N, CA, C and O atoms as CSV, one atom per row, in Angstrom:
chain,resi,resn,atom,element,x,y,z
A,1,MET,N,N,94.995,191.826,130.703
A,1,MET,CA,C,94.741,190.435,131.009
A,1,MET,C,C,94.442,189.642,129.730
A,1,MET,O,O,94.929,188.525,129.562
A,2,LYS,N,N,93.632,190.230,128.823
A,2,LYS,CA,C,93.300,189.557,127.579
A,2,LYS,C,C,94.559,189.333,126.735
A,2,LYS,O,O,94.692,188.328,126.037
A,3,ARG,N,N,95.450,190.271,126.818
A,3,ARG,CA,C,96.689,190.186,126.043
A,3,ARG,C,C,97.528,188.972,126.486
A,3,ARG,O,O,98.108,188.277,125.652
A,4,HIS,N,N,97.586,188.727,127.793
A,4,HIS,CA,C,98.343,187.602,128.325
A,4,HIS,C,C,97.738,186.266,127.879
A,4,HIS,O,O,98.462,185.313,127.591
A,5,LYS,N,N,96.421,186.211,127.828
A,5,LYS,CA,C,95.759,184.982,127.384
A,5,LYS,C,C,96.102,184.686,125.923
A,5,LYS,O,O,96.303,183.534,125.538
A,6,LYS,N,N,96.163,185.740,125.127
A,6,LYS,CA,C,96.502,185.588,123.719
A,6,LYS,C,C,97.903,184.990,123.558
A,6,LYS,O,O,98.107,184.067,122.769
A,7,TYR,N,N,98.866,185.529,124.317
A,7,TYR,CA,C,100.242,185.027,124.258
A,7,TYR,C,C,100.339,183.596,124.781
A,7,TYR,O,O,101.074,182.775,124.232
A,8,LEU,N,N,99.606,183.309,125.828
A,8,LEU,CA,C,99.589,181.966,126.397
A,8,LEU,C,C,99.050,180.953,125.384
A,8,LEU,O,O,99.627,179.882,125.201
A,9,LEU,N,N,97.952,181.296,124.735
A,9,LEU,CA,C,97.368,180.410,123.728
A,9,LEU,C,C,98.303,180.231,122.528
A,9,LEU,O,O,98.439,179.125,122.004
A,10,ALA,N,N,98.938,181.308,122.101
A,10,ALA,CA,C,99.873,181.223,120.976
A,10,ALA,C,C,101.067,180.343,121.359
A,10,ALA,O,O,101.529,179.545,120.544
A,11,GLY,N,N,101.561,180.479,122.566
A,11,GLY,CA,C,102.675,179.649,123.042
A,11,GLY,C,C,102.297,178.181,123.110
A,11,GLY,O,O,103.066,177.320,122.682
A,12,LEU,N,N,101.123,177.891,123.642
A,12,LEU,CA,C,100.654,176.506,123.719
A,12,LEU,C,C,100.485,175.892,122.327
A,12,LEU,O,O,100.839,174.736,122.096
A,13,PHE,N,N,99.940,176.683,121.412
A,13,PHE,CA,C,99.768,176.211,120.045
A,13,PHE,C,C,101.127,175.896,119.421
A,13,PHE,O,O,101.270,174.886,118.733
A,14,GLY,N,N,102.124,176.751,119.655
A,14,GLY,CA,C,103.474,176.517,119.133
A,14,GLY,C,C,104.095,175.252,119.698
A,14,GLY,O,O,104.704,174.473,118.965
A,15,ILE,N,N,103.945,175.049,120.988
A,15,ILE,CA,C,104.487,173.845,121.633
A,15,ILE,C,C,103.814,172.597,121.077
A,15,ILE,O,O,104.491,171.608,120.794
A,16,LEU,N,N,102.507,172.625,120.919
A,16,LEU,CA,C,101.785,171.472,120.363
A,16,LEU,C,C,102.218,171.181,118.929
A,16,LEU,O,O,102.357,170.021,118.541
A,17,THR,N,N,102.426,172.225,118.153
A,17,THR,CA,C,102.867,172.053,116.765
A,17,THR,C,C,104.242,171.394,116.718
A,17,THR,O,O,104.458,170.466,115.939
A,18,ILE,N,N,105.158,171.861,117.533
A,18,ILE,CA,C,106.509,171.284,117.582
A,18,ILE,C,C,106.447,169.827,118.051
A,18,ILE,O,O,107.129,168.966,117.494
A,19,ALA,N,N,105.638,169.552,119.064
A,19,ALA,CA,C,105.507,168.177,119.557
A,19,ALA,C,C,104.971,167.253,118.468
A,19,ALA,O,O,105.422,166.115,118.344
A,20,LEU,N,N,104.021,167.731,117.687
A,20,LEU,CA,C,103.465,166.930,116.599
A,20,LEU,C,C,104.519,166.646,115.539
A,20,LEU,O,O,104.627,165.516,115.063
A,21,ILE,N,N,105.288,167.645,115.166
A,21,ILE,CA,C,106.328,167.466,114.144
A,21,ILE,C,C,107.373,166.465,114.613
A,21,ILE,O,O,107.737,165.559,113.864
A,22,PHE,N,N,107.863,166.616,115.842
A,22,PHE,CA,C,108.872,165.691,116.343
A,22,PHE,C,C,108.291,164.307,116.583
A,22,PHE,O,O,109.000,163.311,116.441
A,23,GLY,N,N,107.030,164.226,116.938
A,23,GLY,CA,C,106.382,162.934,117.121
A,23,GLY,C,C,106.335,162.164,115.816
A,23,GLY,O,O,106.533,160.949,115.816
A,24,ILE,N,N,106.081,162.827,114.722
A,24,ILE,CA,C,106.060,162.190,113.410
A,24,ILE,C,C,107.467,161.818,112.983
A,24,ILE,O,O,107.673,160.736,112.432
A,25,ALA,N,N,108.431,162.676,113.220
A,25,ALA,CA,C,109.809,162.418,112.804
A,25,ALA,C,C,110.428,161.248,113.550
A,25,ALA,O,O,111.258,160.530,112.993
A,26,PHE,N,N,110.039,161.047,114.802
A,26,PHE,CA,C,110.620,159.987,115.612
A,26,PHE,C,C,109.607,158.886,115.897
A,26,PHE,O,O,109.534,158.374,117.014
A,27,SER,N,N,108.835,158.529,114.892
A,27,SER,CA,C,107.757,157.576,115.093
A,27,SER,C,C,108.223,156.126,115.112
A,27,SER,O,O,107.432,155.241,115.441
A,28,GLY,N,N,109.477,155.853,114.771
A,28,GLY,CA,C,109.984,154.483,114.800
A,28,GLY,C,C,110.017,153.945,116.213
A,28,GLY,O,O,110.189,154.691,117.177
A,29,GLU,N,N,109.850,152.641,116.322
A,29,GLU,CA,C,109.802,151.983,117.614
A,29,GLU,C,C,111.134,151.291,117.878
A,29,GLU,O,O,111.625,150.556,117.021
A,30,THR,N,N,111.726,151.513,119.050
A,30,THR,CA,C,112.967,150.842,119.410
A,30,THR,C,C,112.642,149.421,119.847
A,30,THR,O,O,111.778,149.201,120.695
A,31,LYS,N,N,113.349,148.455,119.253
A,31,LYS,CA,C,113.116,147.047,119.547
A,31,LYS,C,C,114.434,146.311,119.673
A,31,LYS,O,O,115.475,146.773,119.205
A,32,VAL,N,N,114.369,145.166,120.308
A,32,VAL,CA,C,115.480,144.226,120.351
A,32,VAL,C,C,115.008,142.989,119.590
A,32,VAL,O,O,113.978,142.407,119.930
A,33,ILE,N,N,115.759,142.587,118.561
A,33,ILE,CA,C,115.407,141.387,117.814
A,33,ILE,C,C,116.603,140.445,117.764
A,33,ILE,O,O,117.758,140.869,117.807
A,34,THR,N,N,116.293,139.165,117.671
A,34,THR,CA,C,117.324,138.138,117.565
A,34,THR,C,C,117.046,137.346,116.308
A,34,THR,O,O,115.915,136.930,116.059
A,35,GLY,N,N,118.090,137.138,115.512
A,35,GLY,CA,C,117.912,136.389,114.284
A,35,GLY,C,C,119.233,136.135,113.587
A,35,GLY,O,O,120.302,136.477,114.092
A,36,THR,N,N,119.136,135.534,112.432
A,36,THR,CA,C,120.304,135.174,111.640
A,36,THR,C,C,120.451,136.148,110.481
A,36,THR,O,O,119.477,136.489,109.811
A,37,VAL,N,N,121.688,136.592,110.254
A,37,VAL,CA,C,121.972,137.523,109.172
A,37,VAL,C,C,122.060,136.750,107.863
A,37,VAL,O,O,122.769,135.747,107.783
A,38,ASN,N,N,121.342,137.208,106.831
A,38,ASN,CA,C,121.440,136.561,105.524
A,38,ASN,C,C,122.199,137.460,104.548
A,38,ASN,O,O,122.586,138.577,104.893
A,39,ASP,N,N,122.407,136.967,103.337
A,39,ASP,CA,C,123.186,137.736,102.360
A,39,ASP,C,C,122.356,138.764,101.581
A,39,ASP,O,O,122.829,139.334,100.598
A,40,ASP,N,N,121.112,138.995,102.029
A,40,ASP,CA,C,120.261,140.031,101.439
A,40,ASP,C,C,120.174,141.245,102.353
A,40,ASP,O,O,119.218,142.015,102.263
A,41,TYR,N,N,121.164,141.429,103.239
A,41,TYR,CA,C,121.206,142.549,104.185
A,41,TYR,C,C,120.010,142.524,105.128
A,41,TYR,O,O,119.443,143.567,105.453
A,42,GLN,N,N,119.631,141.326,105.565
A,42,GLN,CA,C,118.490,141.163,106.451
A,42,GLN,C,C,118.870,140.345,107.682
A,42,GLN,O,O,119.837,139.585,107.684
A,43,ILE,N,N,118.071,140.534,108.718
A,43,ILE,CA,C,118.112,139.679,109.894
A,43,ILE,C,C,116.782,138.955,109.904
A,43,ILE,O,O,115.725,139.586,109.881
A,44,VAL,N,N,116.832,137.617,109.941
A,44,VAL,CA,C,115.615,136.808,109.915
A,44,VAL,C,C,115.459,136.140,111.275
A,44,VAL,O,O,116.341,135.404,111.719
A,45,THR,N,N,114.329,136.400,111.935
A,45,THR,CA,C,114.070,135.826,113.251
A,45,THR,C,C,113.711,134.344,113.120
A,45,THR,O,O,113.453,133.854,112.021
A,46,ASP,N,N,113.699,133.641,114.249
A,46,ASP,CA,C,113.306,132.228,114.254
A,46,ASP,C,C,111.866,132.042,113.789
A,46,ASP,O,O,111.503,130.974,113.295
A,47,GLU,N,N,111.045,133.080,113.947
A,47,GLU,CA,C,109.646,133.020,113.505
A,47,GLU,C,C,109.512,133.295,112.017
A,47,GLU,O,O,108.424,133.159,111.458
A,48,GLY,N,N,110.613,133.684,111.362
A,48,GLY,CA,C,110.593,133.923,109.924
A,48,GLY,C,C,110.392,135.372,109.512
A,48,GLY,O,O,110.298,135.663,108.319
A,49,THR,N,N,110.325,136.293,110.477
A,49,THR,CA,C,110.175,137.711,110.152
A,49,THR,C,C,111.524,138.271,109.714
A,49,THR,O,O,112.528,138.099,110.406
A,50,ALA,N,N,111.543,138.935,108.574
A,50,ALA,CA,C,112.783,139.515,108.044
A,50,ALA,C,C,112.800,141.017,108.282
A,50,ALA,O,O,111.803,141.708,108.074
A,51,TYR,N,N,113.951,141.506,108.720
A,51,TYR,CA,C,114.179,142.939,108.928
A,51,TYR,C,C,115.346,143.353,108.050
A,51,TYR,O,O,116.455,142.846,108.216
A,52,THR,N,N,115.115,144.260,107.126
A,52,THR,CA,C,116.190,144.777,106.285
A,52,THR,C,C,117.005,145.766,107.114
A,52,THR,O,O,116.451,146.661,107.752
A,53,VAL,N,N,118.323,145.595,107.097
A,53,VAL,CA,C,119.213,146.431,107.895
A,53,VAL,C,C,119.533,147.704,107.123
A,53,VAL,O,O,120.066,147.658,106.015
A,54,GLU,N,N,119.199,148.838,107.728
A,54,GLU,CA,C,119.483,150.146,107.137
A,54,GLU,C,C,120.964,150.484,107.311
A,54,GLU,O,O,121.613,149.995,108.235
A,55,ALA,N,N,121.482,151.304,106.439
A,55,ALA,CA,C,122.879,151.716,106.516
A,55,ALA,C,C,123.118,152.580,107.752
A,55,ALA,O,O,122.460,153.602,107.951
A,56,SER,N,N,124.058,152.155,108.565
A,56,SER,CA,C,124.538,152.899,109.726
A,56,SER,C,C,125.863,152.239,110.096
A,56,SER,O,O,126.199,151.186,109.555
A,57,GLU,N,N,126.603,152.834,110.991
A,57,GLU,CA,C,127.890,152.239,111.358
A,57,GLU,C,C,127.699,150.827,111.899
A,57,GLU,O,O,128.368,149.897,111.449
A,58,ALA,N,N,126.790,150.657,112.864
A,58,ALA,CA,C,126.543,149.330,113.435
A,58,ALA,C,C,125.870,148.410,112.421
A,58,ALA,O,O,126.176,147.219,112.364
A,59,GLY,N,N,124.957,148.955,111.622
A,59,GLY,CA,C,124.268,148.146,110.618
A,59,GLY,C,C,125.216,147.600,109.567
A,59,GLY,O,O,125.076,146.457,109.133
A,60,ASP,N,N,126.187,148.419,109.153
A,60,ASP,CA,C,127.164,147.967,108.166
A,60,ASP,C,C,128.026,146.830,108.719
A,60,ASP,O,O,128.441,145.945,107.970
A,61,GLU,N,N,128.294,146.852,110.017
A,61,GLU,CA,C,129.052,145.766,110.649
A,61,GLU,C,C,128.206,144.493,110.721
A,61,GLU,O,O,128.705,143.394,110.479
A,62,VAL,N,N,126.930,144.651,111.052
A,62,VAL,CA,C,126.034,143.493,111.190
A,62,VAL,C,C,125.889,142.746,109.870
A,62,VAL,O,O,125.938,141.516,109.860
A,63,VAL,N,N,125.711,143.452,108.760
A,63,VAL,CA,C,125.468,142.768,107.487
A,63,VAL,C,C,126.683,141.966,107.011
A,63,VAL,O,O,126.564,141.139,106.107
A,64,GLU,N,N,127.842,142.204,107.611
A,64,GLU,CA,C,129.027,141.415,107.276
A,64,GLU,C,C,129.062,140.081,108.014
A,64,GLU,O,O,129.943,139.260,107.761
A,65,LEU,N,N,128.113,139.856,108.923
A,65,LEU,CA,C,128.073,138.652,109.747
A,65,LEU,C,C,127.138,137.592,109.165
A,65,LEU,O,O,126.403,136.938,109.905
A,66,VAL,N,N,127.165,137.424,107.861
A,66,VAL,CA,C,126.268,136.489,107.163
A,66,VAL,C,C,126.392,135.091,107.773
A,66,VAL,O,O,127.491,134.569,107.962
A,67,GLY,N,N,125.226,134.501,108.076
A,67,GLY,CA,C,125.168,133.158,108.630
A,67,GLY,C,C,125.266,133.103,110.145
A,67,GLY,O,O,125.085,132.038,110.734
A,68,GLN,N,N,125.547,134.218,110.781
A,68,GLN,CA,C,125.676,134.236,112.233
A,68,GLN,C,C,124.405,134.753,112.891
A,68,GLN,O,O,123.663,135.550,112.317
A,69,LYS,N,N,124.175,134.278,114.115
A,69,LYS,CA,C,123.013,134.713,114.879
A,69,LYS,C,C,123.418,135.938,115.693
A,69,LYS,O,O,124.472,135.951,116.328
A,70,VAL,N,N,122.567,136.970,115.668
A,70,VAL,CA,C,122.841,138.217,116.365
A,70,VAL,C,C,121.624,138.673,117.155
A,70,VAL,O,O,120.485,138.322,116.847
A,71,LYS,N,N,121.901,139.466,118.181
A,71,LYS,CA,C,120.853,140.149,118.939
A,71,LYS,C,C,121.112,141.626,118.717
A,71,LYS,O,O,122.160,142.140,119.107
A,72,VAL,N,N,120.160,142.313,118.090
A,72,VAL,CA,C,120.347,143.722,117.750
A,72,VAL,C,C,119.298,144.595,118.425
A,72,VAL,O,O,118.168,144.174,118.674
A,73,THR,N,N,119.707,145.807,118.706
A,73,THR,CA,C,118.803,146.842,119.211
A,73,THR,C,C,118.786,147.934,118.161
A,73,THR,O,O,119.829,148.320,117.634
A,74,GLY,N,N,117.589,148.431,117.860
A,74,GLY,CA,C,117.503,149.486,116.865
A,74,GLY,C,C,116.096,150.010,116.707
A,74,GLY,O,O,115.161,149.572,117.378
A,75,THR,N,N,115.972,150.958,115.805
A,75,THR,CA,C,114.685,151.569,115.510
A,75,THR,C,C,114.051,150.834,114.339
A,75,THR,O,O,114.642,150.724,113.265
A,76,VAL,N,N,112.848,150.335,114.557
A,76,VAL,CA,C,112.134,149.562,113.538
A,76,VAL,C,C,111.023,150.406,112.945
A,76,VAL,O,O,110.245,151.032,113.665
A,77,GLU,N,N,110.959,150.414,111.627
A,77,GLU,CA,C,109.888,151.088,110.907
A,77,GLU,C,C,109.433,150.183,109.772
A,77,GLU,O,O,110.167,149.296,109.334
A,78,GLU,N,N,108.218,150.417,109.304
A,78,GLU,CA,C,107.710,149.673,108.161
A,78,GLU,C,C,107.661,150.624,106.973
A,78,GLU,O,O,107.143,151.736,107.073
A,79,SER,N,N,108.204,150.175,105.856
A,79,SER,CA,C,108.208,150.990,104.649
A,79,SER,C,C,107.781,150.117,103.481
A,79,SER,O,O,108.453,149.142,103.143
A,80,GLU,N,N,106.669,150.469,102.874
A,80,GLU,CA,C,106.129,149.733,101.733
A,80,GLU,C,C,105.989,148.242,102.039
A,80,GLU,O,O,106.323,147.393,101.213
A,81,GLY,N,N,105.488,147.937,103.246
A,81,GLY,CA,C,105.247,146.558,103.638
A,81,GLY,C,C,106.489,145.792,104.057
A,81,GLY,O,O,106.422,144.586,104.291
A,82,GLU,N,N,107.621,146.477,104.154
A,82,GLU,CA,C,108.875,145.822,104.515
A,82,GLU,C,C,109.344,146.350,105.871
A,82,GLU,O,O,109.295,147.553,106.125
A,83,ASN,N,N,109.804,145.430,106.751
A,83,ASN,CA,C,110.344,145.821,108.042
A,83,ASN,C,C,111.778,146.301,107.857
A,83,ASN,O,O,112.601,145.615,107.253
A,84,MET,N,N,112.065,147.489,108.385
A,84,MET,CA,C,113.396,148.077,108.290
A,84,MET,C,C,113.906,148.306,109.703
A,84,MET,O,O,113.139,148.707,110.579
A,85,ILE,N,N,115.201,148.057,109.939
A,85,ILE,CA,C,115.778,148.333,111.244
A,85,ILE,C,C,117.064,149.130,111.084
A,85,ILE,O,O,117.930,148.789,110.277
A,86,THR,N,N,117.171,150.188,111.860
A,86,THR,CA,C,118.401,150.958,111.944
A,86,THR,C,C,119.081,150.501,113.224
A,86,THR,O,O,118.649,150.849,114.322
A,87,VAL,N,N,120.135,149.728,113.083
A,87,VAL,CA,C,120.803,149.100,114.221
A,87,VAL,C,C,121.609,150.143,114.990
A,87,VAL,O,O,122.379,150.909,114.410
A,88,THR,N,N,121.414,150.155,116.315
A,88,THR,CA,C,122.210,151.032,117.175
A,88,THR,C,C,123.251,150.255,117.958
A,88,THR,O,O,124.291,150.801,118.327
A,89,SER,N,N,122.975,148.971,118.215
A,89,SER,CA,C,123.958,148.113,118.879
A,89,SER,C,C,123.627,146.659,118.558
A,89,SER,O,O,122.505,146.326,118.176
A,90,TYR,N,N,124.640,145.799,118.726
A,90,TYR,CA,C,124.419,144.377,118.439
A,90,TYR,C,C,125.408,143.522,119.230
A,90,TYR,O,O,126.447,143.993,119.694
A,91,VAL,N,N,125.039,142.243,119.365
A,91,VAL,CA,C,125.892,141.248,119.995
A,91,VAL,C,C,125.783,139.978,119.161
A,91,VAL,O,O,124.682,139.562,118.798
A,92,VAL,N,N,126.930,139.358,118.856
A,92,VAL,CA,C,126.924,138.063,118.168
A,92,VAL,C,C,126.635,136.994,119.216
A,92,VAL,O,O,127.250,136.969,120.282
A,93,ILE,N,N,125.690,136.112,118.897
A,93,ILE,CA,C,125.321,135.044,119.822
A,93,ILE,C,C,126.107,133.796,119.459
A,93,ILE,O,O,126.011,133.278,118.346
A,94,GLU,N,N,126.880,133.331,120.419
A,94,GLU,CA,C,127.668,132.103,120.223
A,94,GLU,C,C,126.769,130.909,120.540
A,94,GLU,O,O,126.148,130.852,121.601
A,95,GLU,N,N,126.709,129.973,119.621
A,95,GLU,CA,C,125.856,128.790,119.849
A,95,GLU,C,C,126.698,127.577,120.123
A,95,GLU,O,O,126.162,126.490,120.338
């Protein structure tokens, strides 16, 4: 019986360790933002918040839309005081 408890505790510890590692790795928050693309590879919201677009297939397409308003979905993280977004999808907003 004691042996089973030992294995159970070791298994639980392993699961918690893996959950912690993946929790840190995937700590970015998925958001939808709307803003205008500028020539500094950023999307600037109407409130003035700038998000630097990270390199990805969708992100590379978005940064080519300089001057256009877009609605993007992606993972947002802060790095050295700068907002970064990895775009997963986007829509150009026709005004």
